[in-house]
DOMARMAR-749689 format. One record per residue: residue in one letter; x, y, z of N, C-alpha, C, O, CB in turn. Coordinates in pm, whole numbers, plus 32768, in hexadecimal, padded with zeros to 4 digits. Atoms other than C-alpha are relative to their C-alpha. Glycine has a CB too. Layout:
AXYZXYZXYZXYZXYZ/...
! end
This chain:
M80707FEC8067F640A2C1EC917FDF7F857FB7803A7F3A7F94802480697F9A/V80358076803FF572A1B6EBF1802280097F577FFF806B7F167F597FF98023/T7FE1800B8088F5EDA156EA907FA77FB07FAE7F557F637FE1807E7FD07FF3/Y8057805E8055F54AA0B7E969802E7F76801B7FDB7F1B801B8007801E7F62/A7FB780897FEBF6369F8CE9AE7FC07FC9807B7FA27F51807980A8800C8014/D803E80327F7CF59F9F69EB167F797FDA7FD97F537F6A7FFC7FFD806F8079/I80838020801DF4449F6FEA8F7FF67F887F9F7F9A7F387FAA7FBC80767FCA/A7FFC806C8062F4999E7EE96F80207F7880527FDE7F13803A807280217F8A/K7FD480707FA1F5409D87EA757F747FD580537F517F5F80568083803B806F/R8068802D7FBBF4069D8DEB497F8A7FD47FB57F3C7F837FE77FDF805B8053/A80728022804CF30B9D73EA36801B7F917FA07FC07F647F5B7FCE80757FBA/G7FEC80748049F3C69C5BE984800080247F667FD27FD27F167F957F998025/T800B7FDF8080F3ED9D17E83F807180577FDD80BF806B803A7F84803A7FE6/S7F867FBB8029F4F49DEBE7827FE8809880177F7880CB802280237FE07F66/T80067F6D7FE8F5509F5CE7B77FC180457F8E7F8B80B27F9E808C803C8018/A804D7FB48075F4C89FADE64F7F727FF8801D7F2C805C8014801A7FC27F6B/V809580077FDAF3749F29E6B77FD9806180647F6F809C80557FDB7F798035/V801B7FA87F91F37F9FF9E7F17FFF808B7FB57F9E80D37FCD80717FF2807C/S7FFD7F8F804AF3D4A11FE70F7F7C80237FBC7F3F808E7FCA80687FF37FA3/Y80757FF38052F2B3A0E0E6287F87801E805C7F36807280387FEA7F7E7FAA/V80737FFD7FA6F1BAA0C3E74A7FFE809180447F9780D48041800B7F868070/L7FFF7F827FB6F230A202E816800A80737F9A800180E47FC9807780048067/N7FF87F88804BF256A2DEE6D37F8D7FF67F9D7F8A80427F3C808D80137FBB/N80798015805CF10AA265E626803A7FE07F71800880197F107F9D808A7FFC/G7FD2801A808FF1D6A1D5E4F880907FFD7FF880D17FFD80607FCE80687F9F/P80527FFF8083F24DA1D1E3F97FC67F717FD87F7F7F697F74805D80347F86/R80398083800DF1F4A058E4097F8B7FE1805A7F89800880CF80667FA08015/N806680337F9EF0BC9FC0E48F80327F8B806080887F3B803A7F867FCB7FAE/V7FDB806E7F99F0DE9ED9E5C77F7C7FB480177F117FEF8026803E80408092/A8074804F7FC5EFF29DB9E61C7FC48033807C800C806080D480297F77801C/P80347FC07F83EEFA9E27E72380257FB5808180227FF280EC7F69800A7FF8/A7FD8804C7F83EF689D11E81B8095803A801C80B48060808D7FFD7F4F7FE8/T7F6C7FCD7FEAF0D69D82E7F880028094802C804F80BB808480587FF27F75/K80067F777FE1F07F9EECE8077FCA801180957FEF807080D97FA680487F98/E80307FEF7F77EFC49EB0E954806D7FCE8058807D800280C67F7A7FB5801B/R7F87802C7FABF0FC9DEAE9D780648073800F809A8085807C804C7F827FBE/V7F9C7F977FFFF1DD9F10E9837FD2807B8066801B80B080BB801380347F66/L80357F8F7FA6F0F5A01CEA267FFF7FD7808A8024802980DF7F71802C7FDB/T8007802B7F7DF0C59F4AEB5880937FFD804280A8802580B57FBA7F778000/A7F767FF07FD7F23D9F26EB758039808180248077809A808B804B7FD37FA1/A7FE27F717FECF277A090EB427FC2804280878001808C80D27FCB804D7F83/A804A7FD07F85F16FA0DCEC5580457FCF80778063801E80D17F6D7FD18004/D7FD180497F88F2019FE1ED4C8094803D801780B8804F808C80007F557FE9/L7F787FC87FE9F36BA073ED1C7FFE8091801F806580C9804480567FE97F88/G80017F6B7FE9F2F1A1DBED43803D80547F91807180C17FA780498021807F/Y7FC87FB28079F35CA245EBE57FB980747FE17F3E80737FDF80037FB17F87/R80327F848020F32DA3A8EB8A804A80337F7C80C4803E7F778013805F8079/Q7FC77FE28080F360A414EA23805680908012802B80F2804F7F84800A7F8D/N7F9F7F858009F48DA516E9F07FCE804A7F877FDF80237F1480A57FD67FEF/R802E7FA7806EF3EDA62AE92C8069803E7FA5805480577F2E7FB4806C803B/I7F897FB6804CF537A6C9E8C280487F867FA580757FA17F36807A804C807A/A7FC880528054F5BEA583E8467FA37FD57F847FD27FB77F17802C7F92804D/R8069801B8060F471A53EE787800B80757F898007805E7F107F698001804F/A7FFA7F98805AF491A69BE6F280757FFB7FA1806D80287F2E7FFF80788047/L7F8580078055F5F1A657E66F7FEB7F977FA880287F9C7F3C80827FEC804B/R800D807B8060F584A511E5CE7F93802E7F967FA5800C7F217FCD7F6C8054/S806F7FE78056F43FA59FE52F800C808F7FCB7FC780AA7F687F7A7FE9804A/G80077F798036F48EA70FE4F57F87805080437F7880C680247FF07FF97F61/R807A7FBD7FD6F349A768E5B97FFE7FE9809C80197F7B80CD7F797FC37FB4/T800480027F77F323A7BAE7277F7B7FD8803C7F7B7FB980B38026807E802E/G807580187FC5F1B5A777E7567FC1806D80477F55805F8080800F7F9D804E/L80317F8D7FB5F18CA8CCE7E47FAB80667FAA7FCE80887F3980778047803D/V80587F938047F077A9CAE77E7FFD8076805A7FDB806D80D07F657FD07FE1/G80057F777FC9F091AB30E7D97F7880357FFD7F36802E7F95805B805D7FB6/V80867FC37FFAEF50ABDAE85080178087803E8043809680B07F967FA88053/L80017F6E7FCEEF43AD5CE8697F808030800F7F2E802F7FB38047805E7FA8/T807F7FD87FD3EE2CADE6E925800280808046806B809880817FC87F9F8053/P80067F867FAFEDC6AF3EE9C37FF17FDB808C800A7F6780AD7F90805B7FD8/D801580067F7FED7BAF6EEB287F9F7F8780257F2A7F857FFE7FCE8083802A/P804D80757FE1ED03AE21EBB47F83801C80677F2B7FCA807E80627F97803B/T80737FDB7FA3EC1BAEDAECAD7F8580247FBF7F1B802A7FFE802280708056/I806E7FE0804EEB3BAF3AEB927FB77F7C7FE87FF27F287FA4802980497F7E/P804180847FF8EA3BAE16EBB27FF67FC07F7A80027F467F757F78800A803D/Y800D8045807FEA0EADD5EA3E80807FD07FD880857F5F7FA87FC680557F97/F7F7880248031EB81ADC7E9F180307F86806280717F268038806A80898007/G7FE0806A7FA0EBACACF2EB317FCA7F7B7FCC80147F197FBE7FC48020808B/E803D807C8030EAB8ABF1EAB080317FD07F7B80477F597F657F7080107FF8/L7FCC801E807CEB2FAC04E95780977FB6800680B67F527FC6800380857FB2/T7F7780457FE4EC9CABB8E9CC80007F79803C804E7F23801380508052805B/R800880867FC6EC3EAA96EAA47FD17F9A7F9880027F297F957FA27FFF8079/A803380528067EB79AA09E97B80747FCF7FA180817F5B7F7B7F93804C7FB3/I7F918023805CECB6AA28E89C80617FA4804B808C7F3D8016804B80827FCC/V7FA8806B7FC3ED90A985E99B7FD07F7D800F801F7F1F801280278022807C/Q8037808E7FFBECACA862E9BA7FFC7FCD7F7080177F567F5E7F6B7FFA8045/A7FF4802C8095EC99A843E83D808D7FDB7FE680A37F707FAD7FD380747F96/V7F6F801B8018EE19A84FE82E80197F7C8038804A7F247FF2805F806C8040/G7FE0807A7FB6EE31A73CE9367FBC7F887FB17FFC7F217F9F7FCC800B809B/D803E80628041ED2AA671E87680487FCD7F89803A7F587F677F84802A7FE1/A7FB7800F807EEE08A683E740808A7FC4802680DD7FB57FCC800D808C7FB1/D7F7D80317FD5EF31A5F6E80B807480577FEA80E480327FC6801C7F877FC1/R7F917F8C8004EFEBA741E80D7FFE803A80857FA6801F80D67FE580797F8E/F80037FAF7F78F049A81EE9307FFB809B7FEC804480D07F9880867FDE8058/A800C7F708018EFE3A98FE950805C8052804C8070803580C27F7E802E801D/L7FB57FA97FC4F0C5AA9CE9A17FB380887FF97FAA80C97F91808780017FC2/V805E7F808004EFE1ABCBEA14804F8074802C80998070808E7F7F7FF38061/S7FC97F7B7FE3F055AD33EA0E7F93805C7FFD7F45805E7F9E806C802B7F9E/H806C7F947FFDEF71AE53EA7E803B80767FDF80A2809B80177FBB80118083/A7FD27F7B8039EF9FAF91E9C87F97806A802B7F1F80518030800D7FFC7F5B/A80657F877FF8EF07B0EBEA1A7FDA802A7F6980157FFF7F058046808A8054/V802F7FDD8090EE50B18CE8F3805480797FD8803180EF7FE27F5A80247FF7/S7FA07F90803AEF7DB244E861805F7FB97FB3808E7F507FDF804D805B806F/G7FB780468064F04BB1EAE73480917FD9803980CB7F70801E800980597F7E/R7F84801F7FDCF18AB206E7E180177F84806080727F34804D803280728035/S7FF9807C7FA6F14AB107E9097FD47F7B7FAB80047F0E7FC67F9980168085/E8023807A803CF0A3B019E81780767FD47FB180987F5E7FB67F84800B7FAD/R7F8A801D805DF1CDB021E72880677FB28058809B7F4880338046808E7FC0/Q7FA480477FA8F2ABAFD0E85B7FE07F71802180317F148019800B8047807B/A8030807F7FD5F1D3AEB9E8CF80097F987F82801D7F207F967F6880118039/I7FFA8066806EF1D3AE1BE76A80957FE17FE780B37F707FBE7FB680357F78/E7F7680278013F350AE2FE75380277FAE806980847F618052805A806F7FF7/A7FD6805F7F93F36CAD7DE89D7FC97F847FF080047F2380207FDF802C8085/L80338085801FF28BAC6AE82B804C7FBD7F8980677F457F847F69800A7FE0/L7FB18032807CF343AC49E6E2808D7FC2803E80BD7F578019801F80877F8B/S7F7680287FC8F48BAC2FE7AE7FF37F71804B80587F2E805F80398076806D/A801380777FC8F3F1AAFEE8587FF47F927F8E7FD27F217FB27F898008805B/Q800B80588066F3F0AA4EE7037F6B7FBA7FF97F5D7F407FF380717F9D8011/I808880368006F27BAA20E6F77FE87FE37F68801D80227F0D7F91806A803F/D801E801F807BF1E9A973E5D47F9480417FB47F8480307F3B7FEE7F8C8003/G80747FBA803BF0BCAA47E59B7FD1807780697FFA807780DD7F837F917FE2/L80227F977FABF01CAB80E62A7F6D80237FEF7F3E80377F7F805880757FE8/L808C7FD87FF8EEB7ABD3E68E7FF680808042802B808E80B07FAD7F9D8046/I7FF57F827FC7EE6EAD40E6CA7F6C802780107F1F80157FB1805780657FA8/T80867FCA7FDEED2AADD0E76F80148093801B7FB280DE801E7FBF7FB7807D/A7FF27F697FCFEDC9AF27E7D0800780457F778013800A7F0C809180238066/F7FFF7FAA8089EDC7B04AE6D2804880798023805F809B80977F67802A7FC2/W7FA87F917FECEE92B17CE68C7FDE80657F8A7FA3803E7F26809D7FD08000/P800E7FAE807AEE8AB2B2E5AE80597FCE7F8380CE7FAB7F94802780938024/D7FC680368071EEE7B249E454808A80317FE780E37FE67FC07FAF80187F90/Q7F757FC6801DF00EB32FE43480627FDE806180D97FF9804D7FFF80937FF9/E7F8C80397FA9F0BCB297E55A80367F827FE0809C7F5A80187FDC7FF38085/L7FD18095801FF0DFB13DE4BE80657FFE7F95803E801C7F247F877FA27FD0/S7F9D800B8073F221B112E3F180677F8E803180E07FA18031805080997FDF/L7FB980747FD6F295AFB8E4757FF87F877FA27F8B7F607F777FD07FDB8082/E7FF4806E8060F2FEAE9EE39B7FE37F85805580267F7380BA80937FFA7FB6/I802C80727FBEF256AD5CE41080027F947F987FB17F9B7F3B7F7680148040/D7FED80658062F2C8AC20E34E7FC47F79801D7FE37F167FDC808A7FF07FE9/I8052807E7FD6F1E1AB1BE3FB7F6F801A7FE07F4E808C7FC0800F7FDE80A1/P80937FF2801CF065AAE3E3C47FC88054806C7FE4803C80E27FB47F747FF8/V80527FAC7FA8EF8AABF2E4647F7280007FE77F4580117F76802B80857FFA/V808D80058003EE25ABDBE4AE7FCB807980657FF6808480D77FCD7F67802C/Y803E7F897FA3ED5FAD15E5417F737FCC801F7F2B7F9A7FC97FF880A07FB0/V808580247FC5EC2BACCBE61A7FC5806E80387FFC80AE809280067F988065/H80627F987FD5EB15ADC0E64B801C80827FA57FBD80C17F738011802280A5/H7FE57F89804FEBD2AEE0E58D808A7FF97FBB80ED7FCC7FF57FF8807C805A/K7F887FF3803EECD6AF16E4878015808A7FCD7FC380B97F7F800A7FA17F98/P7FFA7F6F8035ED61B07BE44A80097FFF7F6080347F9D7F2380868050803F/D7FFD7FE9808EED49B0F1E2E9809280007FCC80E48043800A7FBA80847FDE/G7F7E7FF88040EE82B0B2E20680607FA4803980D87FB58021803680858007/V7F99804D7FD0EF1CAF9FE2C07FED7F6B7FCE7F797F497FB78005800B8098/E800680818022EF60AE33E25B7FBA7F9A80677FC37FB480DF80857FDB7FE5/G803080557FB0EEA9AD0EE2EB7F6F7FDB80017F2080317FDC80238026806A/L809C802B800BED54AC53E3047FC7803F8077800A806480D77FE07F558002/L80557FC77F98EC39ACD8E3D87F957F9C801C7F597F657FBF7FC4808B7FD8/V807D804B7FCFEB37AC0FE4A57FB8805E80527FED809480B4801F7F7C8053/E80497F9A7FAEEA22ACEDE5217F6C7FD380087F3C7F7A7FC1800D80957FC0/S80A2801B7FE9E8B0ACE6E5937FBF804A7F977FF880AA7F637FC080338096/D804A7FB48057E79EAD51E4AA7FBF8070804B7F598061808F7FA07FAD7FBA/N803F7F917FB9E765AEADE52B7F8380307FD67F35806080288050806A8000/T80837FE1802FE646AEF4E4547F947FA780377F2A7FD8805D7FFF7FF97F72/H806380607FB6E58DADC6E4DA7FE8802380897F75802480B480307F738002/S80037FE37F7CE5E2AE26E6397F9E807B80177F3F80778065808E80198030/V80537F827FF2E54FAF86E6157F777FE47FE07F218012802B803180707FA8/R808580188024E41AAF04E55C7FBA7FB9806B7F437FD5807D7FF97FB77F84/E803D804A7FA2E3D4AE15E6737FCF805780797F61804580AC805D7F968029/A80187F9D7FA6E3DEAF2AE76E7F8A80647FDB7F2780748022807C80458013/V805F7F9E8030E31EB02DE6AB7F767FC97FF67F178001802E802980337F7E/E8085803D8014E202AF4EE6457FB97FDB807C7F3F7FE88085800B7F8A7FAE/H803280267F88E1DBAECFE7A47FC98079804A7F5D806F808480667FBA804C/L802D7F877FB9E1B8B030E8377F8880437FB97F30807E7FF780768065800C/Q80777FDF804AE0CCB088E71F7F947FB380167F267FE8800980147FFF7F80/G807380557FECDFF6AF62E76B7FC6802B80867F51800B809B80257F647FFB/H803A7FD57F8DDFC2AFF9E8C27FAC80867FEC7F6E80BA8049806D80108066/G80457F7E8014DF2BB133E81F804A8074801E800F80E080247F8D8008804A/Y7FAD7F837FDDE04BB21DE874801A805B7F88804580CE7F96808A7FD6803B/G7FE27FB98089E06AB28BE704808E7FE87FDF80C37F84800E7FE580A08003/A7F70800F8025E1CEB2B9E6708055801880808048808180BF802A80687F8A/P7FA97FDB7F88E2D4B293E78E807980537FD780A8804A7F6680347F7E804A/A7F857FB9800CE3F7B37DE7B580747F907FFF805F7F1A80188010806D807A/F7F83805A7FFDE564B2ECE7978064804D8049807A80C4803280387FD77F6D/W7F907FCB7FAEE677B328E88E807B7FD17FCD80947F5B7FE27FF67FDC808F/G7F89803E803EE7C4B304E7D8807D804180448071808E80A3800180167F5F/G7F867FD07FDAE92DB353E8108020808D7FDD7FC880CF7FA6805D7FAF7FCD/P7FE37F8A8035E9E3B48FE7D4802180177F70803180887F43805A80278042/D7FEA7FEF8086EA25B441E6717FB47F8C7FB67F657F447FF4809880047FE4/D804C8050805CE9A5B36BE54A80647F8D7FCC804B7F567F617FC3805C7F87/V7FA880618031EAD4B273E5307FCC7F5E80347F7F7F4D80928099802C8039/G800680847FC1EACAB0F5E5627F667FCF7FFE7F0F7FFB7FB3803B8008809A/P8084803E7FF7E99DB022E5CA7F97806980327F268066800480057F838061/T80617F9B7FDBE8F6B14AE67D7FD880507F8F7F60806C7F83803280578069/G802A7FB18078E8FEB212E5397F9C7FAE7FA47F3C7FE17F6B808280297FAB/E806980598048E854B0E0E48E7F7E800480347F1C80187FED80257F738002/R80767FF37FBCE755B0DDE5917FB1807F7FE87F3A807A7FC9801C7FF38084/I80387F848017E70CB246E5707FC0800B7F667F4E80367F528072806B801B/R802A80048085E6EBB226E3FA7F847FAE7FF37F207FD87FB8806A7FCF7FAA/A80808054800EE5F9B102E41A7F8E803C80427F21803B800980117F75803A/W80767FB47FC0E521B1C1E5157FD1805C7FA87F59805A7F8C80208048807E/A80317F918055E50CB2E0E4347FB97FD07F867F55800C7F5F807180597FD6/A80418034806EE4B1B212E30E7F747FC3801E7F1C7FBC7FC880587F9D7FC5/L808080417FDCE396B16AE3CE7FA08076802D7F2C8074800480157F8F8079/V80647F9A7FCFE2FDB2A9E47B8018808B7FD07FC780E27FEF7FFE80038094/G7FDF7F788016E3A1B3D8E3ED8039805480638002806180D07F9B803B7FDB/D7FBF7FAC7F99E488B4BBE4997FB9808980037FD480E27FB2809C80107FE2/D804A7F7F7FEAE39CB5D1E5128037804F806E7FEE809580B47F6F7FE9801D/G7FB57FB37F90E493B665E6017FF97FA4808580267FD480EC7FB7809C801D/S800F80447F88E44EB557E6FF807A7FA3802280727F4A80777F827FB37FF9/L7F8080547FDDE5B9B4C2E6FA803E8044806B805380BD8060806A7FEF7F8A/R7FBC7FC87F8BE65FB4F6E851808D7FB87FEF80A17F4D7FB47FAF7FDF8096/R7F7280347FFEE7D9B4CBE8818036802C808D8015808F80CE805F80407F7F/S7FA97FE47F8BE8C9B4A8E9A7807B7FA87FE180877F5F7F7E7FB87FDC8093/G7F9280588007EA19B40CE9F07FCD7F75802A7F5A7F698055807780338059/Y802680877FDAEA0DB298EA3580057FDF809F7FB87F8C80CF805C7FA17FB3/P800980197F7DEA5FB29CEB9E7F7F802180537F41808A803F8067803E8033/S807A7FDE7FC5E93EB284EC877FE2808580427F7380BA80417FEB7FA78056/E800A7F6D7FC5E980B3CEED3B7FE280637F987F9780C17FB28086802F8047/E80157FA18069E983B481EBF17F737FF87FCF7F34805E7FB580617FEB7F90/A808B800B8026E836B3EFEB8B7FA0803180677F39806E80487FE07F767FE0/A804B7FBC7F8EE7ADB446ECDF800080907FFE7F9180C5800180357FDA8080/A7FED7F69800BE824B5B4ECCE7FB480327F837F78809C7F8E809D80287FF5/E80537FC98070E783B5E0EB767F6F7FE780137F1D803C7FF0802A7FC57F7C/F808A801B7FDFE644B535EBE37FC3807480667F5680AA80547FF97F6D8042/R802E7F8F7FA7E62AB633ED067FF7808A7FB67F9A80D67FD38061800F8079/R80127F9D804EE66AB741EC147F8080187FA47F4680847F9480657FFB7FBF/Q807880078051E553B6DCEB307F8A800380577F26803D802B7FFE7F877FAA/H80667FF87FA9E473B6ADEC5A7FDD809E801F7F6A80CA801380287FAE807D/R80107F777FEBE4A9B81FECB67FC580507F937F7980AE7FAB807880338020/L80327FB48071E460B895EB5B7F707FC77FD87F2A80017F85806A7FF67F84/G8084803E8024E326B7B0EB4B7FF07FC27F757F847FB87F3B7F998066800D/T7FF68044807FE394B707EA1280097F568000802D7F147F9F807E803B7FC0/L7FF5808D8011E383B59DEA777F937FC17FAC7F257FF87FA980027FC18081/P8063803F805CE2CAB4B1E9837FAF7FA3805E7FD07F8F80D380477FAE7F80/R805A80677FC7E1B5B3B5E9DF80407F717FF9802B7F1F80537F7680027FB1/S7FB880898010E288B283E961808380217FD2809D808C7F9C7FBB7F9B7F99/L7F857FDF801AE3F0B252E934804B7F7F7FD4803A7F1C801C803B80458073/V7FA6806A801DE4E1B15CE885808E8031801580BC80927FD97FEB7FCC7F73/I7F7E7FCE7FD5E636B171E922806B7FAA7FB280507F367F9480117FF580A4/A7FA380388058E772B118E85C80507F93805A806E7F26802A805E80757FBE/S7FA680527FA8E839B07AE9847FC87FEE808A7F79803D80BD808A8041800C/D8039801C7F6FE7F9AFD7EADB8041805A806A800A807180D6801A7F67802C/V7FC67FA77F97E8EEB0BCEB8A7FB180907FFB7F9F80D2806180A580147FE4/Q804F7F847FF9E827B1EBEB167F7D7FEC803F7F4A804180887FEB80387F7B/A808080167FBCE6E8B143EB7780007FFE80A17FA3802B80E57FCC7F7C7FCE/L7FF17FFC7F6CE767B10CECDC7FFE8096802D7FB680B5808B80897FB7802F/G7FF87F757FCFE7B2B282ED007F6A803F7FF97F3E808C804F806E80577FA1/I80827FBE8023E657B2DAEC6D7FA27FD3806A7F53802180A07FCA7FD97F6C/L806480337F96E59FB1EEED628023804980857FC7807780CA80097F588014/S7FD57FBD7F80E665B284EE8B7FCD809680047F9A80C4806A80A27FFC800E/A80307F768008E612B3ECEE1B7F66800C80127F2E806080588029803D7F79/A808B7FF47FF3E4AEB39BEDEC7FC97FE380867F67802080B17FC47FAE7FA5/Y8032801A7F6FE483B308EF46801F807D80647FCD80A080B9804B7F76803D/Q7FEF7F7E7FB9E527B441EFE07FA280617FE57F70809C8045807A80397FE7/L805A7F9D8021E449B525EF237F747FDD80117F2580397FFA801580267F81/G808580237FFEE304B466EF5D7FBF7FE37F817F447FE07F767FBE805E803E/V803C802C8087E2DEB406EDF07FEC7F5C800F80427F088029806E802C7F77/R802F809A7FECE21DB2B7EDFD80167FB97F807FEE7FEA7F167F5F7FEF8028/I7FEA8054806FE28EB1A0ED157FBF7F8480137FE07F418075808A7FEB7FE7/P801E7FBF8086E1CBB137EC4D7F9880697FFC7F8180A07F907FD77F9C7FA0/D80827FB48000E09EB20DECB58019807A7FB87FD1809A7F597FC980208090/D7FDE7F83803DE149B355EC5B80577FEF7F83804A803F7F26804480568065/L7F998018806BE25DB2CBEB6E80217F7A7FF380667F3D8045807980478018/A7FD5808A8025E276B184EACB80867FE67FC380AC80337F6A7FA37FCD7FA7/V7F7480098037E3D1B0FFEA7B80247F6F7FDF80027F0E80238069803A8067/I7FC380828022E47BAFE6E9C7808F801A7FD780AD80727F877FB07FB57F8E/S7F687FF7801BE5FBAFB6E9BD802C7FA17F9A7FE97F3C7F8580547FE6807E/L7FDE805D807AE6B2AF13E89E807D7FA3801180A07F597FB5801C805A7F81/D7F95805C7FEBE7D7AE5FE9347FC37F77803F7FD47F0B8007806F8045805F/G802B807D7FC5E729AD65EA26805B7FB7805280527F3D80577FD97FAD7FA0/S7FA580347FA6E837AD26EB157FB77FC180817F457FE7809B806180708025/A804F80427FA5E7DDAC45EC437FD78062807C7F71804B80BD804C7F82802D/E80287FB17FAAE7E3AD69ED357F72803C7FF57F35805A805C805880558004/T80797FBA8019E6A9ADFEEC977F7F7FB480367F127FEC80327FF680197F6B/A806680467FD0E5D1ACF0ED2D7FE98030809B7F7D801880D180207F687FED/F7FFC7FDC7F7DE61FAD83EE8A7FED8092801E7FF680B9809280747FD58032/T80197F7D7FE7E5D8AEEDEE5A7F73801680357F237FB880328019804C7F8A/S808D7FDF7FDEE49CAF9CEEE17FC880727FB07FF880E47FB07FF480228093/P802F808A801BE3C8AF5BEE2D80607FBA7FA680BA7FF87F6E7F7480007FC1/P7FB5804D8057E462AE48ED6D7FF9802F7F6B7F8B80487F397FD47F76800E/L800B7FC98079E4BFAEBAEC1A7FD87FA27F89800C7F337F7C8078803E7FE9/T801B8049807EE422AE42EAD2807080197F9C808C808D7F7E7F77802B7FC2/V7F8D7FE88050E545AE0DE9E980027FB07F7F7FB67F507F7780767FE3804D/V7FEA80558077E5A7AD86E89480927FCE800D80F680117FF37FE680517F72/R7F86804A7FDEE6B0AC89E8EF805B7FE67F8F80327F947F3C7FDE7F80803D/Q7FA28029806AE7DBAC7BE800802D7F757FFF803E7F3A80698073804E8006/P7FDA809F7FFAE842AB1CE79C80A87FF0800F80ED7FC17FB47FC87FAC7F63/V7F6F7FFC7FDDE9A7AB35E83780397F737FF380AB7F637FC8801680398093/E7FC180888008E9D4A9BBE847800C7FD07F72806D7F8D7F507FB07F99804F/A7FFF801F8092E981A98FE6D4806F80467FB380B880117F5F7F7B80277FC2/M7F947FAC8040EA5EAAB1E67280897FCF802380DF7FC97FCB7FF480938029/A7F8380397FD6EB7DAA23E73B801E7F917FAF80867F927F6D80007FD8808B/A7FF880828049EB51A8CCE69B803180207F7280977FF07F407F707FB57FFD/Q7FED7FEC8092EB3DA957E53C8094804A7FF180DC80297F937F7E805F7FBE/A7F7B7FC08012EC7BAA3BE56F80737F9A800D80CD7F997FB9801480728068/V7F9C80597FF3ED51A922E5F680097F957F9180727F607F6C7FF27FC7807C/G7FFC80608082ECE1A83FE4D78040803D7F8D80867FFA7F417F717FD67FD0/L7FC97FBF806BED44A941E3E7809B7FFF801180E67FDF7FB47FC6808B7FF7/L7F687FF47FE4EEA1A971E48C803F7F727FEF80B17F687FC2801F803A809B/T7FBA80837FFEEEE0A7F5E49E7FE07FAE7F8380077F3A7F767FD87FB0807F/G801480438086EE67A79FE3437F837FA180007F767F507FA480847FAB7FDB/H806980438001ED21A705E3AA7F80806080137F408072807B800F7F998063/P807B7F8A7FFBEC13A80DE3557F837FB680137F6A7F457FEA7FEF80617F6E/D807D802E7FDBEAC3A7F0E3DB7F9E80707FBC7F9E80E57FE17FF47FF080A6/D80587F9E8041E9BCA891E2F77F7B800980397F2D80537FFE7FF27FE27F76/S80817FFE7FC7E88DA85FE3CF7FE18092802E803B80DC80587FF87F9A8077/E80317F747FD9E7C3A9A2E4197FD27FFD807C7F7E7FA8809B7F9880377FAB/S80397FF47F71E786A9FFE5797FDB809B800D803080F17FF680747FCD807B/L80337F807FF5E6ADAB3AE5B8800880208091801F7FC580E17F75800D7FC6/A80197FBF7F84E68CAC13E6EC7F657FE480227F117FE57FC8802580A07FF4/T807F80327FE4E550ABACE7B37FC48064806E800B808C80CB80087F658031/L804A7FA77F9AE44EAC8DE8797FE77FB180787FAC7F4580727F7580387FC9/T800F80427F78E450AC2EE9E17FA5806180417FD080D1805A808F7FE88056/I80617FAA7FC2E314ACC3EA7F7FFB8007808C7FDE7FA080C97F877FE07FDA/R800E7FFD7F72E31AAD38EBD87F92807D80237F2680827FE9809A80168047/A80637F9A7FC1E26EAE75EC96801580887FB07FB580D27F9D801D801780A9/S7FE97F69801CE30EAFB0EC007FB080307F847FA280A97F6F809D801F7FE6/C804B7FE4807FE240AFA1EAB77F6B801980147F2780527FBF80107F8C7F9F/G80927FE57FF4E0E7AFA4EB537FBD7F68800B7F477F5980297FC4805D7F76/C804680837FF8E0B1AE21EB4B7FE77FD7808A8031800080E4804D7F957FBC/D801580487F7EE020AD61EC6F806C7F95801980687F2B7FDA7F727FBC8003/Y7F96804A7FEEE151ACC5ECEF800F7FC680827FFD800D80E5806680427FE1/R7FEB80437F86E196ABC3EDF880797FAF7FF880867F577FA37F8D7FAD8023/A7F838031800FE2F2AB63EE437FF37F5A801980587F1380128062804F8067/
! end
């Protein structure tokens, strides 16, 4: 194993200077000397011992990331953005995927804490009554924070997202669009429902289904049988939108000729549906950077809003 003494000998300096360079302090080192040390370390194949560094500093450089099912496109993209932001901050991400249940998320958090992480980023969520876990490290929630729990929250402006979608559909002359939400009013979907109702008034045109695509498709087929489909629709999540597009195709409901739709997540897969989905893309990269900044003590206060990405499902003349 390459030691500080080996590097110091090759670079022609002291082991103390090598330590300052490889640990970013506590003293500054002249640029030319720093370059010699780094070159010597690279030539010798030096790899930093994370355990030894943790023992010296009291910090591991590890950041825990708790996220739900990575096959959900939005959460998959958000998790990738968080891992990138953690790496950009010279930390290492430990990612744990949890199902949407308090018990499994609690177990995942306990496992991350046992790895001696320095901080925790949480994008998953659970029923409030299930959370009774003492966490003595910094915690930042991304996308959603349950009521009554400690920790900072980084989220998108859901009111802005809904307004972008509603006003665009109204601009096509469809009137007030209906809204397709989840089975309840908690979290970001609940905020989106309330923002929609404030803009257009809830006149009974709120639709609901579970989030999986198959549940949205089944509810769409039911509403088609009842003849209760609207002319235009804002959909809370991309996974629901995928189910609705599939059911519409099977039933011969033409999009956007019979039903114009906009989805509010904006994950990459939406560009490849038929027709390509118009979306309000959430600023996952900015959210990730802000969350990691808060966790590491370098907060970024810059505002980044979701953006309307126009494709074909809303009625616009779209060419890929």
